[in-house]
C-alpha positions in Angstrom: 15.5 -14.6 -15.7 16.9 -11.6 -13.8 20.6 -10.8 -13.9 21.7 -8.6 -11.0 25.2 -7.2 -10.5 27.1 -4.2 -9.3 28.1 -1.5 -11.9 31.8 -2.4 -11.8 30.9 -6.0 -12.8 29.1 -5.0 -16.0 31.8 -6.6 -18.2 31.2 -10.0 -16.5 27.4 -9.6 -17.1 28.0 -9.0 -20.8 30.2 -12.1 -21.0 27.7 -14.1 -19.0 24.8 -13.1 -21.4 26.9 -14.1 -24.4 27.6 -17.5 -23.0 24.1 -18.1 -21.9 22.8 -17.1 -25.4 25.2 -19.4 -27.2 23.9 -22.3 -25.1 20.2 -21.7 -24.7 19.2 -18.8 -27.0 17.9 -16.0 -25.0 16.1 -12.7 -25.6 17.7 -9.7 -23.8 14.8 -7.5 -22.7 17.1 -4.8 -21.3 16.6 -3.0 -18.0 14.1 -4.9 -15.8 10.6 -3.3 -15.8 8.4 -6.2 -14.9 9.2 -9.6 -13.5 6.8 -12.3 -12.2 4.0 -9.8 -11.7 6.4 -7.4 -10.0 6.7 -3.9 -11.4 10.1 -2.2 -11.0 10.2 1.6 -11.2 13.3 3.9 -11.1 14.0 7.5 -10.5 17.6 7.8 -11.7 17.9 11.5 -10.9 17.1 11.1 -7.2 18.5 7.5 -7.0 15.2 5.9 -5.9 13.7 2.5 -6.8 10.2 1.2 -6.2 8.9 -2.3 -6.1 5.1 -2.5 -6.7 2.5 -5.1 -7.6 -0.5 -2.9 -8.4 -1.0 -4.8 -11.7 -1.0 -8.2 -10.0 -3.4 -6.9 -7.3 -5.8 -5.5 -9.9 -5.7 -8.9 -11.7 -6.5 -11.0 -8.6 -9.2 -8.6 -7.4 -10.9 -8.8 -10.8 -10.7 -12.6 -10.7 -12.4 -12.7 -7.3 -15.0 -9.9 -8.1 -13.4 -7.4 -5.7 -13.6 -3.7 -6.9 -13.3 -0.3 -5.3 -17.0 0.6 -5.8 -18.0 -0.8 -2.4 -16.8 0.1 1.1 -13.0 0.4 1.4 -11.2 -1.6 4.0 -8.6 0.5 5.9 -7.0 -2.5 7.6 -6.5 -6.1 6.4 -8.2 -7.5 9.5 -10.4 -5.9 12.2 -8.5 -5.2 15.4 -11.1 -7.4 17.2 -10.1 -10.4 15.0 -9.5 -13.6 16.9 -8.7 -16.9 15.1 -11.3 -19.6 15.6 -11.5 -23.1 14.0 -14.7 -23.9 12.1 -16.8 -26.5 13.9 -18.8 -27.3 10.8 -17.7 -28.7 7.4 -16.8 -26.5 4.5 -17.9 -27.6 1.0 -15.3 -28.5 -1.7 -16.1 -25.2 -3.5 -15.5 -23.2 -0.3 -12.2 -24.9 0.3 -11.0 -24.3 -3.2 -12.1 -20.7 -3.1 -10.3 -20.1 0.2 -7.1 -21.8 -1.0 -7.1 -19.7 -4.2 -7.7 -16.4 -2.4 -5.2 -17.1 0.4 -2.6 -18.2 -2.1 -3.1 -15.0 -4.1 -2.8 -12.9 -1.0 0.4 -14.9 0.1 2.2 -14.0 -3.1 1.7 -10.3 -2.5 2.6 -10.7 1.2 6.0 -12.3 0.5 7.0 -10.1 -2.4 6.0 -6.5 -1.8 3.2 -6.2 0.7 4.5 -6.9 4.3 1.4 -5.1 5.7 -0.7 -8.2 4.9 1.8 -10.7 6.1 0.0 -11.2 9.5 -3.4 -11.5 7.8 -2.0 -14.0 5.3 -0.4 -16.1 8.0 -3.6 -16.1 10.0 -5.9 -17.1 7.1 -3.6 -19.8 5.9 -4.4 -21.8 9.0 -8.0 -22.2 7.8 -7.5 -23.3 4.1 -8.6 -26.9 4.7 -11.9 -26.1 6.4 -12.8 -22.4 6.1 -15.9 -21.0 7.6 -18.1 -18.3 5.9 -16.4 -15.8 8.3 -13.0 -16.9 7.1 -14.0 -16.3 3.5 -15.3 -12.9 4.4 -12.0 -12.0 6.0 -10.2 -13.2 2.9 -12.4 -10.9 0.9 -11.6 -8.1 3.3 -7.9 -8.5 2.8 -8.4 -8.5 -1.0 -10.5 -5.3 -0.7 -7.7 -3.7 1.4 -5.2 -4.7 -1.2 -7.4 -3.2 -3.9 -7.7 0.1 -2.0 -3.9 0.2 -1.4 -2.7 -1.2 -4.7 -0.5 1.8 -5.5 1.6 1.3 -2.4 5.2 0.4 -3.2 8.3 -0.4 -1.4 10.8 2.4 -1.9 14.6 2.1 -1.7 16.8 5.2 -1.4 20.3 5.7 -2.7 21.4 6.7 0.8 19.9 7.1 4.3 20.9 10.7 4.7 18.0 12.9 5.9 17.4 16.6 6.1 15.7 16.4 9.5 17.1 15.5 13.0 16.4 11.9 13.5 17.8 9.3 16.0 20.9 7.5 15.0 19.1 4.2 14.4 17.0 5.8 11.7 20.2 6.7 9.8 21.5 3.2 9.8 21.7 1.5 6.4 20.2 -1.7 7.8 17.3 -1.5 10.3 16.2 -4.6 12.2 13.3 -5.3 14.6 11.7 -8.3 16.4 8.4 -8.7 18.2 6.1 -11.3 19.6 2.5 -11.6 20.8 2.3 -13.9 23.7 -0.1 -16.9 23.6 -2.5 -15.2 21.1 -3.8 -18.4 19.5 -6.8 -19.5 21.6 -6.6 -23.0 20.3 -2.9 -23.9 20.7 -1.8 -21.0 23.0 1.3 -20.6 20.7 2.6 -17.1 20.3 2.9 -15.2 17.0 6.4 -13.8 16.2 7.5 -11.4 13.5 10.5 -9.5 12.3 11.3 -6.7 9.8 14.6 -5.9 8.1 14.9 -2.7 6.1 17.8 -1.8 3.8 18.1 1.8 2.6 14.7 2.5 4.2 13.0 -0.2 2.2 11.8 -3.6 3.6 13.9 -6.5 2.2 13.0 -9.3 4.6 10.0 -9.8 6.9 8.0 -12.6 8.5 4.9 -13.3 10.5 4.6 -16.8 11.9 3.5 -19.0 14.8 6.2 -20.1 17.2 6.8 -23.9 17.1 6.5 -24.3 20.8 4.2 -23.0 23.6 5.9 -20.4 25.7 5.0 -19.6 29.3 5.6 -15.8 29.5 5.9 -12.7 27.3 9.6 -12.6 27.9 10.1 -16.1 26.7 8.1 -15.5 23.5 10.1 -12.3 22.8 13.3 -14.2 23.5 12.4 -16.9 21.0 11.5 -14.3 18.4 14.7 -12.4 19.0 16.8 -15.6 18.7 15.1 -16.4 15.3 15.7 -12.8 14.1 19.3 -12.9 15.1 19.9 -16.1 13.2 18.2 -14.6 10.1 20.4 -11.5 10.5 23.6 -13.5 10.6 22.6 -15.2 7.4 21.9 -11.9 5.8 25.3 -10.6 6.7 26.9 -13.6 5.2 25.1 -12.8 2.0 26.4 -9.2 2.2 29.9 -10.6 2.5 29.4 -12.7 -0.7 28.3 -9.6 -2.7 30.9 -7.4 -1.1 28.5 -5.0 0.6 29.4 -3.5 3.9 26.6 -1.8 5.9 29.4 -0.2 8.0 27.7 -0.9 11.4 26.9 -3.9 13.6 23.3 -5.2 13.2 21.1 -3.6 15.8 17.9 -5.5 16.6 15.1 -3.5 18.2 13.0 -5.2 20.9 10.2 -3.7 23.0 10.6 -6.1 26.0 13.0 -4.7 28.7 13.4 -8.0 30.5 14.5 -9.7 27.2 17.1 -7.1 26.4 18.3 -7.1 30.0 18.9 -10.9 29.9 21.1 -10.4 26.8 23.0 -7.2 27.7 23.8 -7.8 31.4 26.9 -9.8 32.3 25.2 -11.7 35.1 21.4 -11.4 34.6 19.2 -12.7 37.3 17.0 -15.0 35.3 13.5 -15.8 36.5 12.7 -19.5 37.4 10.1 -19.3 34.6 12.9 -18.8 32.0 15.4 -21.5 33.0 14.2 -23.9 30.4 15.1 -21.4 27.6 18.7 -21.0 28.7 19.9 -22.2 25.3 18.3 -19.3 23.5 19.3 -16.7 26.1 22.9 -18.0 26.4 23.3 -18.1 22.6 22.0 -14.5 22.2 24.4 -13.3 25.0 27.2 -15.1 23.3 26.7 -13.4 19.9 26.0 -10.1 21.7 29.3 -10.3 23.7 31.2 -11.4 20.5 30.0 -8.2 18.7 28.1 -10.1 16.1 24.7 -8.5 16.9 23.5 -5.9 19.3 20.0 -5.3 20.8 18.2 -2.2 21.8 15.0 -1.6 23.7 12.3 0.6 22.2 8.8 1.5 23.4 6.0 -0.6 21.9 4.7 2.6 20.2 7.9 2.7 18.2 8.1 -1.0 17.4 8.3 -1.4 13.5 7.4 -5.1 13.7 4.2 -4.5 15.7 2.0 -5.2 12.6 3.5 -8.7 12.1 2.2 -10.0 15.4 -1.3 -8.7 15.9 -4.2 -7.0 14.1 -3.9 -3.2 14.5 -6.5 -0.5 14.9 -6.9 1.9 11.9 -4.7 4.5 13.5 -1.9 2.2 14.4 -2.1 0.4 11.1 -1.7 3.7 9.3 1.5 4.3 11.2 2.6 0.7 10.3 1.8 1.3 6.6 3.8 4.5 6.3 6.8 3.0 8.0 6.8 0.4 5.2 5.7 2.1 2.0 5.6 5.2 -0.1 2.9 5.8 -2.7 3.6 5.0 -6.3 1.6 8.2 -7.0 4.8 10.1 -6.1 6.8 8.3 -8.8 7.7 10.4 -11.8 6.7 9.2 -15.3 9.7 11.2 -16.6 12.1 8.7 -15.0 10.4 5.6 -16.4 12.1 3.9 -19.4 10.7 4.7 -22.8 9.5 1.1 -23.3 7.8 0.9 -19.9 4.4 -0.8 -20.1 3.3 0.7 -16.8 2.6 4.4 -16.4 1.9 5.8 -12.9 -1.0 8.2 -12.9 -0.5 11.3 -10.8 -3.2 13.7 -9.4 -4.1 16.6 -11.7 -4.4 20.1 -10.4 -7.2 22.0 -12.2 -6.9 25.3 -13.9 -9.6 27.5 -12.5 -10.6 29.0 -15.9 -11.0 25.8 -17.8 -13.9 23.4 -17.2 -12.2 20.5 -19.0 -9.3 20.9 -16.5 -11.8 20.3 -13.7 -13.2 17.3 -15.4 -9.7 15.8 -15.8 -8.9 16.5 -12.2 -12.2 14.8 -11.0 -11.8 11.9 -13.3 -8.2 11.2 -12.1 -9.2 11.7 -8.5 -12.0 9.0 -8.7 -9.6 6.6 -10.5 -7.0 7.1 -7.7 -9.6 7.1 -4.9 -7.8 4.4 -2.9 -4.5 6.2 -3.0 -6.2 9.5 -2.1 -8.0 7.9 0.8 -4.8 6.5 2.3 -2.9 9.7 1.7 -5.6 11.7 3.4 -5.8 9.2 6.2 -2.1 9.7 6.9 -2.4 13.4 7.2 -5.7 13.3 9.2 -3.9 11.0 11.7 -1.0 13.5 11.8 -3.3 16.5 12.4 -5.2 14.5 15.2 -1.8 13.7 16.8 -0.7 17.3 16.7 -3.9 18.6 18.2 -3.7 16.0 21.0 -0.3 17.3 21.8 -1.6 20.9 21.8 0.3 21.8 18.6 -1.3 24.4 16.4 -1.8 22.7 13.0 -2.1 24.6 9.8 -4.3 21.9 8.2 -7.6 23.0 6.5 -10.9 22.5 8.3 -11.9 19.5 6.2 -8.8 17.6 7.3 -9.6 18.3 10.9 -13.1 16.9 10.5 -12.0 13.5 9.3 -11.1 14.0 5.6 -13.2 13.0 2.6 -16.1 10.7 3.5 -18.2 8.5 1.2 -20.7 11.4 0.8 -17.9 13.7 -0.4 -16.7 11.2 -3.0 -20.3 10.9 -4.2 -20.3 14.6 -4.8 -17.1 14.4 -6.7 -18.5 11.6 -8.9 -21.7 13.6 -9.5 -19.8 16.6 -10.7 -17.8 14.4 -13.0 -21.0 12.9 -14.4 -22.4 16.4 -15.1 -19.3 17.5 -16.9 -19.0 14.4 -19.0 -21.3 15.5 -21.8 -19.2 18.7 -22.3 -16.1 16.5 -22.6 -17.8 14.2 -25.2 -19.0 17.1 -27.3 -15.7 18.9 -27.2 -13.8 15.8 -28.3 -16.3 15.3 -31.2 -16.0 18.9 -32.4 -12.3 18.7 -32.3 -12.4 15.5 -34.5 -11.3 13.3 -31.6 -14.6 11.7 -30.9 -15.6 8.0 -31.3 -18.0 8.8 -34.1 -16.7 7.8 -37.6 -16.3 10.6 -40.0 -15.9 13.2 -37.3 -14.0 16.3 -38.5 -12.9 19.5 -36.8 -15.4 22.3 -37.0 -17.6 20.7 -39.7 -21.1 22.1 -39.8 -22.6 18.6 -40.0 -20.9 17.9 -36.7 -21.9 21.1 -34.9 -25.7 20.7 -35.1 -26.1 17.1 -33.9 -23.5 17.8 -31.2 -25.5 20.7 -29.7 -28.7 18.6 -29.9 -26.9 15.9 -28.0 -25.6 18.4 -25.4 -29.0 20.0 -24.9 -30.6 16.6 -24.4 -28.0 15.4 -21.9 -28.1 18.7 -19.9 -31.9 18.5 -19.7 -31.7 14.9 -18.4 -29.1 15.7 -15.9 -31.1 18.6 -14.5 -34.4 16.6 -14.1 -33.5 15.0 -10.8 -32.8 18.4 -9.2 -36.1 20.0 -10.4 -37.6 20.0 -6.9 -34.5 20.9 -5.0 -35.1 23.5 -2.2 -32.4 26.1 -2.7 -30.0 26.9 0.2 -31.6 24.2 2.3 -28.1 23.4 3.5 -25.1 25.6 2.9 -22.8 22.6 2.1 -25.4 20.8 -0.1 -24.3 20.8 -3.7 -27.7 19.9 -5.3 -29.0 23.4 -5.7 -25.7 24.6 -7.2 -25.8 21.7 -9.6 -29.3 22.6 -10.7 -28.5 26.2 -11.3 -25.3 25.4 -13.2 -27.0 22.8 -15.4 -29.9 25.1 -16.2 -27.5 27.9 -17.0 -25.4 25.6 -19.2 -28.6 24.5 -21.0 -29.7 28.1 -21.6 -26.3 29.1 -23.1 -26.2 26.0 -25.3 -29.7 26.7 -26.5 -28.8 30.2 -27.3 -25.9 29.1 -29.5 -28.1 26.4 -31.1 -30.7 29.0 -32.1 -28.1 31.2 -33.6 -27.0 28.4 -35.8 -30.6 27.8 -36.9 -31.0 31.5 -37.8 
């Protein structure tokens, strides 16, 4: 059970806990850290809070055999995805598998991962008779979640910014509504979606099929906007109950000018195609005139809800992601409660004079590969955007060429593998190894450790014996061969001195 209240009501909370304990017998676990597979992190100094499900995502991906060793999915669905019913008949095993996978995805989608809401909504239509392609798409969504497991919803203590932004970006509550007209080829019903952000963090979102077939884009947008306005009014009633005042009227963003015109104009000239949806338009005009909600047009490129109504390209999805999330990599361990069971690992910057520092940096980088890939993707997109606008970017050359590719990560992994024997021998000589009886600096440890090191270095160097040196200036193989041989020579030199 979670007990949530404002700071000034803390005495009521204490009294409530005492009464609850006297009746049922409860265990007070203190400040909430984890609840129903949801991880809660805080930075009390900067007044930030994160909601993450990286532990849950790891668990479901392990259950379904999804890991990050294969190809990483950068989007939940391909931009070319189109829903299609299966004409064959799925087996009972396939149906059960699809239902389990979609159910697992849905829990993440409704709790902390709005970026997979559209994919979850689409795949849930095929749980009773999934095709092999539907199952592959479910695996893709899981692979995407695995690659982005460290993404978290971030809530700020205020919306003040240090940069010049538009007024709507400074509002405590930010609302948007969107629709994709007749995108279902089977039913021709439209997909609608909305996003509500409080203190820069998403608190409510939805991606769903409209219950009726519409005959135009404006009509689809109108139905979506009507639904969003009703949800917004309900949210403001909740705010009244908890005595929270956003201090501004709810402003809903919409990217269809005809829709906003129908609501904002005193005497709009409605098209004959829209006369059958007068109830929605008249109700929206009424709440608009009464000052209950307001609407504002924005270009489609600035629509926050775009990712709830259609599959996006990698570039557009990247913009959608970073409008929703921050990376848990940025959270500080220093601000976690002492009893926290979850520690957020951060990248390590190597010290140039220490090989073990490089090993730690490489080891951490490969562990956080998914987070690094998405962080790099964000900045690669930014650099590409700046260059298209003719802005001189100060980004390094590797970021202009597309970031780190699979071959680059293979090099990182290979360097880590080559340094691993040095790590093992160092730990053993310091008495921290896995071997029983290991003691710091003991002579009986030194000799077998050097024999192990020489053997490992020789084995590591063997695959590079026939490497053509300087065949390619960026190829690392010749450098690895030289360094491994030099390491072996130095280790052999010390080993011979001990024998003397």
